N, C-alpha and C positions, 0 to 999 in steps of 0.2 A: 558332492556338495550338499550341505544341509539346507533344509527348507528355509530357515531364517536368512541364510546367505543369499539364496535365490531371491527372496523377497526384497532384501536390501539392494541387491544389484538391479532388480527390476524397477524399484521405485527411483533409484538414482538415474537410470536410463530414461525413465518417464519424465522426471524433472528436467533433465538436460535437453531431451527432445522437444519438450513444450517450450522451454525458454529460447532455444535456438530457432524453432519454427516461428515463434512470435516475432523475434528480431529480424529474421530473414524476410518475413512477410510484410512487416510494417516499419522496419528500420528504427530510426530515432523517433518516429511518430507513434511508437507503441504506447498506448494509453494505459492508465491504471484506474479502474480494472480493464482487462483486455477486452471486455464486452463492448467498450466504447469504440473499438475499431471495427466492430461488426456493422453491417448495413443497418441504417436507422429508418428505412422507408417501409416498415411493416413486413419485412421478410420473415417468413414463418420459421425458417431454421434459426435465425437470430433470436426470435421469441422463445423457441424451445431451449436454446442455450442459456438465455437469461433466466428462464424459469427453473432450469436445472441448477444453475448457480445459486439462485435464491433458496432452493430446497437444500442444497449443500451447506450454505451458510447457516440456515436454521438448524440443521443437524449438528454442525460442528461447533456452533456458538456455545452450547452448554458444556461441551467437552473442553473447550478452551477456557471457559470461565470457572470450571469446577475447581482447579487448583487454587485460584484466587479466593473462592468462597471457602474452601477448606482452611486456608490460612487465616482468614477473617474469623471464621467460626471457632478455630482453635484458640485464637486470642480472646474471643468473647467467653469461651468456656473457662479459660483460666481465671476470669473474673466472676465465675459462677453466674453467667447471664442466663436469663430465662429463654425459653424457646421463641417467645415473641421477639426478643432482642436479636436472636440469631437470624430469624427470618427477615427482620428489618435490615440487618447487615447484608444479607444476600440481595435484598431488593435495592439497597443503596449501591452495591457493586454494579448491578445491572443498569441502574439509573446513571451512574457515572460514565459508563461506556456510551450510553445514548447521548448524554450532554456533550461529551467530547466530540462525538460524530457530528452533532448539530452545530456546535459553536466554533469549532476549530476551523479557521479559513484554510483553503487549499488542502482539504482533508485527503484528497487523492495523492498529493505529493507526500504527505506524512505517512500514508500507508505504503507508498513506494519505498520510502527510506526505511521504515520498520521491516518491510518484507526483505529488502536488500540485506540488512544487517542481522535481523532476527531469524527469518525463515530460512535464509541460506545457511546460517550456522546450524539451525535445527535439522536441516535436510542433509547436509554434507559433513560439516566439521565436527560437531558434537558427537554424533553417533560413532564416527571413526575414533575419536579420542576416547570415548567411554569403552569402546570395544578393546582398545589397546590397554586400557587400565584394568579391565576385568579379566582379560586373557593375555597376560604378559608373555606366555610361552608360545604364542602363535608363530607360524613359520615366517621366514624372512621375506618371502615373496608377498605374503599377505600383508605384512607390516608396510612394505614399500607401497603396495596398492592403497592401503589406508592412508598413508602419509600423502600420497598423490591426491586422494579425494579431499583430504583436509586442506591441502594447498589450493586445490581447485575451488573449494567452497570459500576460502578466505579471499582469493583474488576476485572471484565472481561477486562476492558481497561488496567488496570495496568498489569494484567497477560499477555495479548497479547503483550503489549509493551515490557515486559521482554523477552518473547519468540523471538520477532523481534530483540532486541538487542543481545540476546545470539546467534541467528542464524548468525547475521552479524559478531560478534566477531569470532565465530567458522570458518566461511568461510574465514575471513581475515587470521586467523592462518593457515588454510589449504593451502591457496595460498602462504603464507610466507614459510611454510615447503616445498612445492613443488618447490618454487624458489630456496631455499637453496640446496635441493637435486639435482636440475638441475645444479646449479653452481658447486657443488662438483663433479658431474659426468663429467662436462666439464673440470674441473681442473685435474681430474685423467687421462682423455684421453690425455690432453695436456702434462702431465708429462710422460705418457707411450710412446707416439709417438717419442719424441726426444731420449729416451733411446733405443728404437728399432732401430732407424736410426743409432745411434752411434754403437750399437752392429753389425749392418750389415756392416758398414764401417770397423770395426775391423776385422770382418771375411774375408772381401774382401782383406784386406792388408795382 
C-alpha cells in the first residue's frame, strides 16, 4: 500500500472515530464547537484543549483563506491594480470573516451546517471522487471502497445538517417560549400591583 493511501485511510479513520466518540459521549447535546461540552469549572485539561484548538485555528486560518485571497488578487491584477490595492483586498477578505463571525446570530449553528455540508464533503466525498477521476484504471475493489466512502460522506453530511437545523429550531422555540413566559409573568405582576394598591387605599379610607 502506498504512503498516500495509508495517510488517506488514517485520516478517514480519525475523522470517523472523533465524530462517533463525540456523539457517543454527548449524544444530541454535542455542542459546536465540541469544547463547549468540556468541563467549564477551571479544569486544566479543558484549558489545554482549548488553547490547543486556538493554536490550531490560528495556524489553519491563513491556509483556509489563502485560496480566497488568490482569487481576489488574480481579479485585481487583471485590472492592473497596485500592490496597495492588492493588500487592501486581502485585508478586506480578513475583515469580512471577522464581521460575519461577530454579526451573524447563532454563529455556532451556522458553523455546524457549514461543517456538515462542506467539511464532510472535503473529508470523504470529494477526495474519493477526484481519485476516481484521476485514476480511472484503479482496481474494482478500490473503486467499491471509494464509492462506499463517498456514500458515507454524503449520508453523514445530510444527517449532520439535519441535526444542526433541528438544534437551531429547538433552541429558537425554547427562546420564544421563555420570552412568552417572561412577558406573561411581567403582565401578571403589573396586574396584581395596581389591585393591591387600590385595596390598600380602600382599607385606609
